[in-house]
C-alpha positions as CSV (number, residue, x, y, z in Angstrom):
1,P,-161.4,65.6,64.1
2,P,-162.2,63.3,67.4
3,P,-159.9,61.3,69.2
4,P,-160.2,57.7,68.2
5,L,-161.8,55.1,70.4
6,P,-159.8,52.9,73.0
7,A,-158.5,49.5,71.9
8,G,-161.7,47.2,72.4
9,C,-164.3,49.6,72.5
10,T,-167.6,48.0,72.9
11,S,-169.6,51.0,74.6
12,V,-170.3,52.7,71.4
13,K,-170.5,50.9,68.1
14,E,-171.3,51.7,64.4
15,V,-174.6,50.0,63.0
16,P,-176.3,50.6,59.7
17,Q,-178.8,52.8,61.5
18,G,-176.3,54.6,63.3
19,L,-174.6,53.7,66.7
20,E,-175.5,51.2,69.3
21,L,-174.5,52.3,73.2
22,A,-173.8,49.5,76.0
23,L,-175.5,51.0,78.9
24,E,-175.3,50.1,83.0
25,C,-178.2,52.8,84.5
26,Y,-178.9,53.5,87.9
27,C,-182.4,54.8,88.2
28,S,-183.6,56.8,91.1
29,A,-186.5,59.0,91.4
30,S,-184.4,61.1,93.9
31,A,-181.5,61.7,91.7
32,R,-180.6,65.4,91.0
33,Q,-180.8,64.9,87.5
34,T,-179.9,62.4,84.7
35,R,-176.2,62.5,83.6
36,V,-173.2,60.7,82.4
37,K,-171.3,58.9,85.3
38,A,-168.8,56.9,84.0
39,V,-167.6,56.1,80.3
40,S,-165.1,53.5,79.5
41,A,-164.4,50.8,76.8
42,R,-166.6,48.6,78.2
43,S,-169.7,50.5,79.0
44,I,-171.2,53.9,79.6
45,G,-172.6,54.3,83.4
46,M,-176.1,56.5,83.5
47,E,-177.8,57.9,86.5
48,V,-181.4,58.7,85.4
49,K,-184.1,60.3,87.3
50,A,-187.0,58.1,87.2
51,K,-188.4,54.6,89.0
52,D,-187.3,51.8,87.3
53,S,-190.3,51.1,85.1
54,E,-189.8,54.6,83.8
55,A,-186.6,55.2,82.7
56,N,-186.6,54.9,79.4
57,K,-187.8,57.9,78.2
58,P,-185.8,60.1,79.8
59,L,-182.4,58.7,79.2
60,C,-183.3,58.2,75.5
61,E,-184.4,62.0,75.5
62,Y,-181.3,62.6,77.7
63,L,-179.2,60.7,75.1
64,G,-180.8,62.5,71.8
65,E,-179.9,66.0,73.2
66,T,-176.2,65.2,74.4
67,L,-175.2,63.5,70.9
68,A,-177.0,65.9,69.1
69,S,-174.6,68.5,67.3
70,V,-174.6,72.3,68.2
71,G,-177.8,73.7,67.2
72,G,-178.8,70.3,65.5
73,A,-182.1,69.0,66.1
74,K,-182.7,65.8,68.8
75,L,-181.7,62.5,67.4
76,R,-183.9,59.1,68.0
77,C,-183.1,56.5,70.4
78,E,-184.8,53.2,71.2
79,V,-183.5,50.6,74.0
80,V,-183.5,47.6,71.6
81,R,-182.5,45.6,74.5
82,G,-182.7,45.6,78.3
83,E,-186.5,47.5,78.3
84,R,-186.5,46.6,82.0
85,A,-182.8,45.7,82.9
86,P,-180.4,48.0,84.2
87,V,-178.4,47.1,81.8
88,K,-179.1,48.1,78.2
89,V,-178.3,48.6,74.9
90,V,-179.6,51.6,73.4
91,R,-179.6,52.4,69.5
92,V,-179.0,56.3,68.1
93,L,-180.7,56.9,65.1
94,C,-178.5,59.2,63.5
95,D,-176.9,60.0,59.9
96,G,-173.0,60.4,59.9
97,L,-172.3,60.5,63.2
98,A,-169.1,58.6,64.2
99,A,-168.6,56.5,66.9
100,A,-165.6,58.5,68.2
101,A,-167.6,61.4,67.9
102,A,-170.1,60.1,70.0
103,Y,-168.0,58.7,72.8
104,Q,-166.0,62.2,73.4
105,R,-169.6,63.6,73.2
106,L,-170.6,61.4,76.2
107,S,-167.3,61.9,77.9
108,I,-167.3,65.8,77.8
109,A,-171.1,65.1,79.2
110,Q,-169.4,63.4,82.1
111,L,-166.8,65.5,83.0
112,A,-169.7,68.9,82.6
113,A,-171.8,66.4,85.0
114,D,-168.7,65.8,87.4
115,R,-168.1,69.5,87.9
116,E,-172.0,70.6,88.5
117,A,-171.9,67.8,91.1
118,A,-169.3,68.9,92.9
119,A,-169.7,72.6,92.6
120,A,-173.4,71.8,94.2
121,A,-172.0,69.5,96.5
122,P,-171.7,71.0,100.8
123,P,-168.4,72.3,101.2
124,R,-166.6,70.0,103.6
125,S,-165.4,70.6,106.8
126,V,-161.7,70.8,108.0
127,G,-160.0,69.4,111.0
128,R,-158.2,71.7,112.9
129,P,-154.9,72.7,111.7
130,T,-152.1,71.4,112.4
131,F,-149.0,73.1,113.0
C-alpha cells in the first residue's frame, strides 16, 4: 500500500466522483514536455507544454495517463475551477483510486521528470582544478 498522505494535505482530496487535485500550472509552448515539477501537501506544480489558452486539454491528458493504473485505461479528467488561471482544481473521475496512491504516483512522476531533465541538461563546465 502507498504511504499515508502528509498531514494537512490539500493537494489531493477524495470526492464522491473520484479525486480533486489542487494544481499550480506554468504554461509554455517552448516547454520540453508536460510534467510534474513539484508535489507538496498544499499543491502540485505542473509545467504544461501549451499556450495559456490551450493548456487544459494537454494537462488533463497527462494527468489521466499518469494516474491510470499500470496497463489500465486512461482516466478522465476535467478542470472544475481555474479554467483560464494558473491555479486550477482538476477532478479525476475514477473508482477505487485512493488519494494516497494518486499522491504517490504524482511524486514518482516528478522524480522521473527530474531525472530525465538532468540527463538532458548540458554538462556543467568544471573550473580549473585547485590542488
